[in-house]
Z-matrix of the N, CA and C atoms (Angstrom, degrees):
N
C 1 1.450
C 2 1.523 1 109.89
N 3 1.398 2 115.99 1 143.47
C 4 1.343 3 119.58 2 179.26
C 5 1.624 4 110.81 3 -78.62
N 6 1.421 5 110.97 4 135.44
C 7 1.454 6 112.10 5 177.20
C 8 1.561 7 108.63 6 -90.33
N 9 1.337 8 113.33 7 133.74
C 10 1.445 9 122.84 8 178.46
C 11 1.482 10 116.01 9 -90.60
N 12 1.329 11 119.48 10 136.64
C 13 1.435 12 122.28 11 178.03
C 14 1.510 13 105.83 12 -80.45
N 15 1.317 14 119.06 13 136.59
C 16 1.470 15 124.92 14 172.78
C 17 1.509 16 114.74 15 -111.10
N 18 1.366 17 118.87 16 -7.97
C 19 1.347 18 124.37 17 175.99
C 20 1.574 19 115.00 18 -79.62
N 21 1.383 20 116.68 19 158.59
C 22 1.439 21 113.55 20 -178.37
C 23 1.432 22 117.25 21 77.31
N 24 1.382 23 113.81 22 -166.57
C 25 1.616 24 116.56 23 -178.05
C 26 1.455 25 112.22 24 -65.05
N 27 1.372 26 114.60 25 157.97
C 28 1.451 27 117.24 26 177.77
C 29 1.581 28 101.63 27 -98.77
N 30 1.393 29 112.78 28 121.09
C 31 1.469 30 120.42 29 178.90
C 32 1.608 31 109.82 30 -94.55
N 33 1.276 32 111.41 31 133.81
C 34 1.438 33 121.92 32 174.01
C 35 1.431 34 112.41 33 -115.84
N 36 1.310 35 116.18 34 125.39
C 37 1.505 36 120.41 35 179.76
C 38 1.435 37 105.14 36 -90.75
N 39 1.389 38 119.80 37 120.50
C 40 1.428 39 128.07 38 176.44
C 41 1.446 40 110.00 39 -104.36
N 42 1.375 41 113.95 40 118.55
C 43 1.401 42 125.21 41 -174.77
C 44 1.628 43 108.20 42 -112.27
N 45 1.193 44 115.69 43 113.35
C 46 1.519 45 123.79 44 -174.70
C 47 1.518 46 111.31 45 -165.90
N 48 1.354 47 113.16 46 128.34
C 49 1.506 48 117.87 47 -176.82
C 50 1.490 49 112.21 48 -94.20
N 51 1.355 50 122.04 49 5.92
C 52 1.416 51 124.86 50 175.60
C 53 1.462 52 103.86 51 -106.84
N 54 1.363 53 117.41 52 120.42
C 55 1.467 54 117.58 53 -177.14
C 56 1.535 55 114.42 54 -67.43
N 57 1.303 56 116.55 55 -38.92
C 58 1.437 57 120.28 56 176.86
C 59 1.558 58 115.84 57 -56.36
N 60 1.387 59 111.11 58 -45.01
C 61 1.453 60 122.55 59 175.22
C 62 1.573 61 113.13 60 -64.98
N 63 1.359 62 115.63 61 -37.25
C 64 1.381 63 121.84 62 177.58
C 65 1.515 64 108.39 63 -58.89
N 66 1.379 65 119.81 64 -40.24
C 67 1.418 66 120.56 65 -173.47
C 68 1.562 67 107.29 66 -66.78
N 69 1.355 68 117.64 67 -39.27
C 70 1.441 69 119.44 68 176.23
C 71 1.478 70 112.56 69 -64.03
N 72 1.271 71 121.69 70 -43.18
C 73 1.367 72 125.18 71 -179.45
C 74 1.466 73 114.45 72 -63.25
N 75 1.360 74 114.99 73 -45.04
C 76 1.530 75 122.34 74 172.22
C 77 1.539 76 110.52 75 -55.10
N 78 1.343 77 116.64 76 -44.11
C 79 1.402 78 120.81 77 178.43
C 80 1.598 79 111.39 78 -56.32
N 81 1.297 80 111.86 79 -47.26
C 82 1.566 81 121.16 80 179.93
C 83 1.533 82 109.29 81 -57.72
N 84 1.302 83 119.23 82 -43.16
C 85 1.440 84 128.46 83 -179.36
C 86 1.503 85 109.29 84 -59.89
N 87 1.532 86 112.66 85 -53.81
C 88 1.431 87 118.32 86 -176.84
C 89 1.557 88 110.84 87 -66.62
N 90 1.274 89 118.05 88 -34.76
C 91 1.540 90 121.40 89 173.56
C 92 1.552 91 111.48 90 -58.35
N 93 1.278 92 116.74 91 -37.13
C 94 1.419 93 125.41 92 175.73
C 95 1.497 94 113.67 93 -67.48
N 96 1.261 95 117.55 94 -8.92
C 97 1.496 96 125.26 95 -174.79
C 98 1.551 97 112.86 96 78.77
N 99 1.229 98 119.53 97 21.23
C 100 1.509 99 124.40 98 178.30
C 101 1.543 100 110.51 99 -106.34
N 102 1.238 101 116.32 100 161.82
C 103 1.529 102 128.17 101 174.23
C 104 1.420 103 108.96 102 -89.96
N 105 1.311 104 119.81 103 129.63
C 106 1.470 105 125.51 104 173.79
C 107 1.581 106 114.17 105 -90.90
N 108 1.203 107 114.66 106 136.83
C 109 1.534 108 127.26 107 169.10
C 110 1.388 109 107.57 108 -116.88
N 111 1.395 110 123.92 109 125.44
C 112 1.438 111 121.00 110 -173.75
C 113 1.566 112 112.22 111 -108.47
N 114 1.355 113 111.89 112 143.13
C 115 1.456 114 117.90 113 171.65
C 116 1.571 115 107.11 114 -136.32
N 117 1.333 116 116.83 115 138.94
C 118 1.476 117 116.93 116 -176.28
C 119 1.583 118 107.72 117 -107.30
N 120 1.306 119 113.99 118 9.17
C 121 1.562 120 114.22 119 171.78
C 122 1.448 121 112.13 120 -155.92
N 123 1.385 122 120.17 121 161.78
C 124 1.371 123 122.49 122 177.04
C 125 1.513 124 114.55 123 -54.73
N 126 1.391 125 113.57 124 -42.75
C 127 1.488 126 121.20 125 -179.48
C 128 1.538 127 113.53 126 -57.90
N 129 1.327 128 108.51 127 -43.31
C 130 1.473 129 114.18 128 -179.09
C 131 1.573 130 113.83 129 -68.24
N 132 1.461 131 108.51 130 -37.58
C 133 1.482 132 111.66 131 179.06
C 134 1.558 133 111.66 132 -66.64
N 135 1.349 134 116.88 133 -35.41
C 136 1.462 135 120.10 134 177.92
C 137 1.637 136 110.66 135 -61.32
N 138 1.399 137 111.21 136 -46.40
C 139 1.492 138 116.35 137 178.40
C 140 1.501 139 109.80 138 -58.73
N 141 1.324 140 121.30 139 -42.95
C 142 1.429 141 120.90 140 177.45
C 143 1.516 142 116.17 141 -65.27
N 144 1.325 143 112.88 142 -38.67
C 145 1.537 144 115.16 143 174.84
C 146 1.640 145 111.93 144 -68.21
N 147 1.183 146 114.00 145 -32.40
C 148 1.450 147 116.48 146 177.84
C 149 1.487 148 113.83 147 -67.19
N 150 1.298 149 115.71 148 -30.60
C 151 1.474 150 122.31 149 -177.02
C 152 1.520 151 118.78 150 -101.95
N 153 1.303 152 115.90 151 0.45
C 154 1.415 153 119.29 152 179.38
C 155 1.571 154 110.94 153 -136.39
N 156 1.335 155 112.16 154 146.84
C 157 1.507 156 120.05 155 -175.86
C 158 1.480 157 106.73 156 -112.96
N 159 1.338 158 121.68 157 -0.12
C 160 1.492 159 122.11 158 -172.40
C 161 1.519 160 112.75 159 -104.12
N 162 1.296 161 119.20 160 4.78
C 163 1.452 162 121.99 161 177.90
C 164 1.510 163 107.55 162 -79.88
N 165 1.382 164 116.66 163 121.63
C 166 1.475 165 123.11 164 -177.27
C 167 1.503 166 115.08 165 -100.09
N 168 1.482 167 112.69 166 -29.15
C 169 1.347 168 117.28 167 -179.13
C 170 1.529 169 108.94 168 -140.19
N 171 1.335 170 113.89 169 149.45
C 172 1.500 171 119.14 170 173.69
C 173 1.506 172 103.46 171 -120.02
N 174 1.455 173 107.78 172 124.68
C 175 1.516 174 114.78 173 177.86
C 176 1.503 175 104.87 174 -112.20
N 177 1.280 176 114.35 175 112.91
C 178 1.461 177 118.79 176 -172.57
C 179 1.538 178 116.19 177 -135.27
N 180 1.314 179 115.01 178 145.06
C 181 1.532 180 120.48 179 173.98
C 182 1.494 181 105.60 180 -78.18
N 183 1.283 182 117.51 181 140.65
C 184 1.495 183 119.38 182 -176.44
C 185 1.574 184 102.58 183 -93.12
N 186 1.320 185 119.75 184 -15.13
C 187 1.417 186 124.64 185 -172.85
C 188 1.473 187 116.57 186 -103.42
N 189 1.338 188 119.69 187 33.75
C 190 1.416 189 116.69 188 -172.22
C 191 1.496 190 112.45 189 -71.12
N 192 1.391 191 117.94 190 134.15
C 193 1.358 192 122.80 191 177.48
C 194 1.503 193 112.74 192 55.96
N 195 1.348 194 119.34 193 26.44
C 196 1.421 195 119.19 194 179.89
C 197 1.468 196 116.50 195 69.64
N 198 1.207 197 116.48 196 15.81
C 199 1.590 198 121.59 197 179.54
C 200 1.531 199 109.45 198 -117.45
N 201 1.273 200 116.83 199 -178.39
C 202 1.379 201 126.61 200 -178.00
C 203 1.621 202 105.66 201 -98.24
N 204 1.246 203 118.53 202 18.87
C 205 1.494 204 121.07 203 -172.29
C 206 1.534 205 108.42 204 -61.74
N 207 1.319 206 122.05 205 -40.61
C 208 1.402 207 124.12 206 -179.39
C 209 1.494 208 113.13 207 -64.86
N 210 1.333 209 119.99 208 -29.17
C 211 1.367 210 120.39 209 177.46
C 212 1.569 211 111.86 210 -83.04
N 213 1.322 212 117.80 211 -32.65
C 214 1.412 213 119.75 212 168.32
C 215 1.524 214 112.60 213 -61.12
N 216 1.282 215 116.04 214 -34.15
C 217 1.522 216 118.21 215 178.19
C 218 1.545 217 106.50 216 -68.18
N 219 1.344 218 114.03 217 -46.97
C 220 1.470 219 115.07 218 -178.21
C 221 1.484 220 116.72 219 -59.50
N 222 1.370 221 115.33 220 -39.24
C 223 1.428 222 119.45 221 178.62
C 224 1.527 223 108.46 222 -69.29
N 225 1.313 224 118.87 223 -37.17
C 226 1.485 225 122.29 224 -178.87
C 227 1.594 226 110.24 225 -64.50
N 228 1.332 227 112.55 226 -39.17
C 229 1.483 228 118.85 227 179.19
C 230 1.500 229 109.91 228 -65.64
N 231 1.387 230 117.03 229 -43.35
C 232 1.480 231 119.66 230 178.39
C 233 1.438 232 112.32 231 -57.14
N 234 1.419 233 115.36 232 -42.00
C 235 1.456 234 125.07 233 -177.75
C 236 1.572 235 110.50 234 -68.94
N 237 1.285 236 116.77 235 -51.76
C 238 1.484 237 123.72 236 -170.01
C 239 1.566 238 115.03 237 -84.11
N 240 1.389 239 109.70 238 -39.16
C 241 1.437 240 115.70 239 -175.61
C 242 1.560 241 108.97 240 -131.21
N 243 1.306 242 115.10 241 72.59
C 244 1.516 243 120.98 242 -174.72
C 245 1.584 244 115.01 243 -57.80
N 246 1.247 245 122.35 244 -32.98
C 247 1.465 246 118.09 245 178.00
C 248 1.562 247 118.85 246 -69.52
N 249 1.246 248 113.22 247 -15.93
C 250 1.536 249 121.62 248 179.24
C 251 1.453 250 110.58 249 -69.43
N 252 1.444 251 112.81 250 125.63
C 253 1.463 252 119.73 251 175.67
C 254 1.513 253 109.16 252 -74.86
N 255 1.351 254 114.41 253 148.89
C 256 1.514 255 122.69 254 179.84
C 257 1.406 256 113.24 255 -117.64
N 258 1.329 257 126.11 256 120.58
C 259 1.394 258 135.61 257 177.76
C 260 1.592 259 100.62 258 -118.66
N 261 1.438 260 109.50 259 112.23
C 262 1.438 261 120.85 260 -174.05
C 263 1.497 262 109.36 261 -110.66
N 264 1.328 263 119.77 262 136.78
C 265 1.503 264 123.25 263 172.99
C 266 1.569 265 104.29 264 -121.39
N 267 1.358 266 111.42 265 148.52
C 268 1.482 267 115.69 266 -179.45
C 269 1.614 268 107.30 267 -160.90
N 270 1.257 269 116.32 268 143.27
C 271 1.559 270 117.50 269 164.58
C 272 1.457 271 110.41 270 -91.43
N 273 1.340 272 122.05 271 0.96
C 274 1.415 273 123.95 272 176.45
C 275 1.417 274 108.38 273 -102.43
N 276 1.397 275 117.47 274 151.48
C 277 1.475 276 119.01 275 175.08
C 278 1.605 277 108.99 276 -77.96
N 279 1.279 278 116.13 277 143.68
C 280 1.416 279 121.26 278 178.84
C 281 1.522 280 105.93 279 -134.11
N 282 1.353 281 115.97 280 134.30
C 283 1.549 282 117.88 281 178.62
C 284 1.458 283 105.29 282 -77.27
N 285 1.332 284 116.97 283 157.56
C 286 1.544 285 125.34 284 -177.96
C 287 1.564 286 106.35 285 -62.62
N 288 1.267 287 117.81 286 -34.47
C 289 1.581 288 116.98 287 -174.81
C 290 1.531 289 107.65 288 -79.46
N 291 1.292 290 122.15 289 -8.36
C 292 1.480 291 127.81 290 177.52
C 293 1.463 292 108.73 291 -87.54
N 294 1.295 293 124.05 292 -19.45
C 295 1.475 294 129.67 293 -175.44
C 296 1.572 295 109.21 294 -87.04
N 297 1.340 296 113.39 295 149.58
C 298 1.473 297 114.55 296 172.65
C 299 1.445 298 111.41 297 -71.20
N 300 1.346 299 112.09 298 150.12
C 301 1.502 300 120.82 299 177.18
C 302 1.491 301 109.54 300 -48.17
N 303 1.418 302 112.77 301 130.76
C 304 1.447 303 122.15 302 179.63
C 305 1.459 304 112.71 303 72.12
N 306 1.368 305 123.99 304 6.67
C 307 1.391 306 123.18 305 -179.10
C 308 1.538 307 109.40 306 -80.81
N 309 1.278 308 120.80 307 131.01
C 310 1.505 309 125.99 308 175.81
C 311 1.458 310 106.84 309 -101.77
N 312 1.352 311 111.28 310 127.55
C 313 1.543 312 118.10 311 -179.21
C 314 1.536 313 104.65 312 -108.96
N 315 1.333 314 109.08 313 136.28
C 316 1.535 315 118.70 314 174.45
C 317 1.566 316 103.44 315 -127.70
N 318 1.281 317 113.44 316 128.81
C 319 1.512 318 120.11 317 -174.31
C 320 1.525 319 108.11 318 -86.07
N 321 1.325 320 114.06 319 153.31
C 322 1.533 321 123.93 320 165.62
C 323 1.404 322 110.13 321 -80.62
N 324 1.427 323 121.59 322 144.43
C 325 1.426 324 122.16 323 -6.15
C 326 1.522 325 113.38 324 -73.08
N 327 1.330 326 117.85 325 152.97
C 328 1.373 327 130.39 326 -166.32
C 329 1.505 328 113.30 327 -66.30
N 330 1.262 329 117.26 328 139.15
C 331 1.458 330 123.30 329 167.54
C 332 1.615 331 104.99 330 -97.24
N 333 1.291 332 124.35 331 95.02
C 334 1.387 333 123.85 332 -176.46
C 335 1.490 334 113.32 333 -50.52
N 336 1.292 335 118.20 334 -51.70
C 337 1.473 336 120.16 335 -179.66
C 338 1.426 337 111.08 336 -56.78
N 339 1.277 338 121.87 337 -43.66
C 340 1.514 339 124.57 338 -178.36
C 341 1.585 340 106.24 339 -59.68
N 342 1.338 341 117.41 340 -48.74
C 343 1.450 342 118.61 341 -174.97
C 344 1.551 343 109.39 342 -57.88
N 345 1.394 344 111.63 343 -49.24
C 346 1.469 345 121.39 344 -173.69
C 347 1.581 346 110.96 345 -60.07
N 348 1.395 347 111.31 346 -43.60
C 349 1.403 348 116.08 347 -179.87
C 350 1.593 349 114.46 348 -69.13
N 351 1.295 350 108.71 349 -35.51
C 352 1.654 351 113.33 350 173.74
C 353 1.525 352 110.00 351 -65.68
N 354 1.342 353 121.16 352 -44.68
C 355 1.428 354 122.18 353 175.48
C 356 1.650 355 113.00 354 -56.55
N 357 1.245 356 110.04 355 -37.73
C 358 1.548 357 114.09 356 -170.81
C 359 1.595 358 100.91 357 -77.79
N 360 1.369 359 122.63 358 -37.19
C 361 1.459 360 120.37 359 172.29
C 362 1.507 361 112.86 360 -55.76
N 363 1.307 362 114.62 361 -50.68
C 364 1.481 363 120.12 362 179.56
C 365 1.569 364 110.26 363 -55.36
N 366 1.353 365 118.70 364 -42.06
C 367 1.439 366 121.69 365 -174.81
C 368 1.564 367 109.20 366 -74.98
N 369 1.225 368 120.77 367 -21.51
C 370 1.537 369 120.58 368 -172.80
C 371 1.555 370 106.19 369 -71.76
């Protein structure tokens, strides 16, 4: 199993295929006092996770390009990198039993304060 670093800044991988939305999500991450690492696709996110041991949280949209790619990513992270926290956003309703273990879902439209507070809890 990969050993994760816990010293230094808290890195959050932001996975979003919409560049405008990415800017907002990165802003939330920085407001929470964390450092953002960006990925515009699931494949790019997986490559980043395979090459880094300092990502503590993945903040992903479940509805990328109208598919369930974000959910597949979240499930893969839970399977391959269990210590990583999952902050999930979606415009679609999801039942609790459909979400990965310890995945926190926040619906659209966003509640900025709730997102920032949750990122801070993950970073603590």
